[in-house]
N, C-alpha and C positions, 0 to 999 in steps of 0.2 A: 336371558330373554330381553332384559331391560337395559343392558349395558350401553347400547347405542341410543337409548331413549331416556335422557336424564329426567324429563318431566314425569315420565311414568314411574320412576323410582321414588318420587316424592310422596307416593301413596302411603309409605311406611311411617315416616316421621310423626305425623299428627296422631296416628293410632298407637304408636309406642308411648307417646306422651299421655294419651288418654288412659292407656293400660296402667302406666306407672301411677297415675293419679288414684287409681283404685286401691293402691297400697297405703294411701293416707287414711287415717280414721275418718269415718263418714262425715263428721262435722267439720273436717278440715279439707275435704275435697272441693276442687273447683268445678268438677264435672263428674257425672255418674255414667258409667258405661260398662256393664258387667260382661259384655261380649268382646270388648276390645282386645284383650290378651289372647283369647281363643282364635281370633282371626289372623293373628300374626304367624309368620314362619317360625319353625322350631328354634332357630338361633336367637330370634328376637324374643320369643316367649321365655327363653332361658335368661336373657338379660333382664326382662321385666321381673322374673322370679327373684333375682338377686336384690332388687330394690324393695323387697319386703323388709329388709333390714334398713332402719331409718338412716344411719350414716351413709350407706351406699346410695340410698335414694337422694339424699342431699348432695352427694358428690356428682351424681348424674345431672341433677337439676342445675347445679352451679356451672357445669361444663356448658350446658345449653345457654345459660344466661350470659356467659362470657362471649359466646359467638354472636348472640343476638339479644342484648339486654331487654328484658320484658316480654320476649316472644313466648316463653313458656306460659305465662299467665294469659297473654292475649289469645293464643290458640285454644287453651282450655276454656277460657271464658266465652269465646265466640261459639264453641260447641254447645256450651250450656245455654247461651242466649237462643241459639237456633232451636234446641230441644224445647225450651220454654215457649217460644213463639209457635212452634208446631203443635204443642200439646195444649195451647190456650183454648179453654172451652168455648170462648166466643169466636174462635176461628173456624168457620164452616168450610170444610175442604172435602172434595170428592176424590182427589188423587194427589200423590206426591211425586215430584220429579227431582232427582238428585243428579246434578251435572258434575263430572269429575269425581264420581262416587268412590273410586279406589276401594279401600277396605272398610268403608263406612258401614256401621252396623244398624243404622236407623231403620232400614227396610225390614230387617229381621226383628227388631224390637217392636215395631208397629205390628208385624204379623202375629205376635204373641196374643194380641187382644183385638185385632181388627182384620177384616178382609179387604180394607181399602187398598186399591192398587198403588204400588210404588214402582216407579221406573228409574232404574239406575243406569246412567249413561257414562261411558268412559271409552278410552282407546281400546282397541281389540285386545292388546296384551293384558290390560288390567281386567277386562271382562272375563277373559279366559282364566286368569288367576283367581278372580272372585268366584267363578263357578266351581273351581277346584276346592277353594276354601269352604264354600257352603256345603259341598259334598262331604268334606272331612269333618266339619263341625256339626252339621245338622242332618247329614244324610241326604242332602239335596237342596235345591232352591225352593223356598216356600212358594206355594201357588200364587200368592198375591204379589210376589216380587218378580219383576221383569228386567232382565239384564239386556241392555241395548248397547251395541257397539257403534260408536260414531266418533269421527274426528271433527272437533268443533272448528278447526281451521279450513276444512275442505268439504265436509258432508252437509247435506240438508238435514238439520237437526229435527225439524218437525216431521219430515217424511220418515225419518228413522223411528221416531217415537210412535207415529201413527201406524207404521208397519208392525210395531210390537203390541198394538191394541190400545194406544192412548187416544182419548177423545179430547180434542183441543177445545171443545165447547164447555168442558167441565171446569168447575172452580178448582184450581190447582195451586198447591204450595210448592214453589220452586226453590231449591237450595243450590246455591253456587258458591261453595266454600273452598277457599284456597285455590281458586281456578283462574280468576281474571288476569292476574299478573303474568301467567304463563302464556297467555294468548296475545296475538297481535291486536292493536287498537281496533282494526276493522273487524276482527273476529268477535271481540267483546261487544261492539255495537250491534253486529249482525245477530249474535246470539241473544242478547237481551231484548232486541227489537222483535225477534221471532217469538220469544216467550211472552212478549207484550200483546200478542194476538190471542192469548188464551181467554177463557170465559171471564165475564165480569165477576168480581169477588176474588179473583186469583191474587195470590201474594208471592212476593219474591224476597228472599233473604240472600245477600251475597257479601263476601268479604273482598276488600281491595287494599292495595298498597298505595301510599301517598305518592303523587306524581313527583314532588320535590325530592323524595328519596330515590325514586327510579332514575331521575335525570342527574342526581348527584349534587344538587344545590344545597341539600340539608341531609346530613348523614345520621342525625339524631343519636350520636354517640355509638354508632354501629358500623365502623368502617370495614371490619372483616366480613360482616354480612353483605355489605354492598359489593365488596370484591368477589364474594362467592357467587352472587346472583347477577351481578352486572359487570363482571370482569371480562376476561378475554373471551370466554364463551358464555355470553349472557343467557340466563334462563327466564329472567323477568323482563317483560317487554312493555307492559302497560301499567300506568298509574293513573289515579284519579284525584281530584281536588275536592275535599269535603265541602268547602263553601260553594262550589259550583255544581254539586251533585244533583240537587233538586231540578234545576233547569235541564241538565244533561239527561236525566231520566225521563223528564216530561217529553222530550223529543222522541223517546223510544217507547212511549205508550204507558209509562209508569208514573205514579204519584209517590214521592218520597214521604214516608211516615215517620221514620226515626233513624238516627245514626248512633252507634255505640263506639266510643273510643276509650282511651286509658282511664279517664276520670270516672266514666260510667262503670267500667269493670272494677275499679278500685272500690267505689262506694257500695255497689250492689252485691258483688260477688267475693272480693278478696278480703275486705275488712271483717265481714262476719266470720271468716274462718280463723282469724287471729294470726294468719301467716304474714310475714313481713316481705311482701312481694310488690313489685311494680309492674304495670302493663306497658307494652311498647306503644309509642305514638306513631309508629310506622304503619301499622295495619288497623283498619277500621271495618266495621260491619254495618250494613245498611238494610233497612226494611222498607219495602215499597208495596203498593197495591194497585190493582186495576179498578 
């Protein structure tokens, strides 16, 4: 179903990583997600199961690190940062919207203790797959979770959300994780500007790839990663510049609150685990507010 749609296939990788992290002792994990493995297809669940053995787990992590130095840590840490910002007791939120939701488990984890509406947006192929996964794992989609099919390159995002019951005047926590690089620059601007019309007090967390890596002027020691995503059939189309992000977001209706890069992840998340890992300078995560 996804063979002709490479971007849709990227839903699996981050969730496999999150699932493998659960096989680390609790004090050594970079992220907690007890549903991650259950949401994966059988063959990937089998792979994750093999990593309960520490040497196998280290081998798998090392293979990922060779293809993209530091990306394992960056992906795990961005997930943790988003979870922490979402669960911040000072963060008053009426709804959550997850763009490019893929196999993301947050909606179901929220549904365990809250009836706050969560809208998960993705391409039709991923929404169909997610519905099947929820049926298999939970017996159906939780009442507070709304699956919304939309193509961010072509469809009217806010119209699709509103058709699913979303109220754009509410304070919303928007999550755009691992998405912006797969969109065209125009689609990124259009999408974030549309989200910028949400109610006052809304927040936005999104990850992005540095522009200098996308255009190839700085490969940050990851030439194979650049070839994979920017080679003959490029999947990454958009990059952003950390130093220019505040002004760029302001034009789209958002105020930049913070950015997290490799040093942030190293000091706050990696060092306390005692693991000798580095985070990638290629990907950053930003938090903004309305």
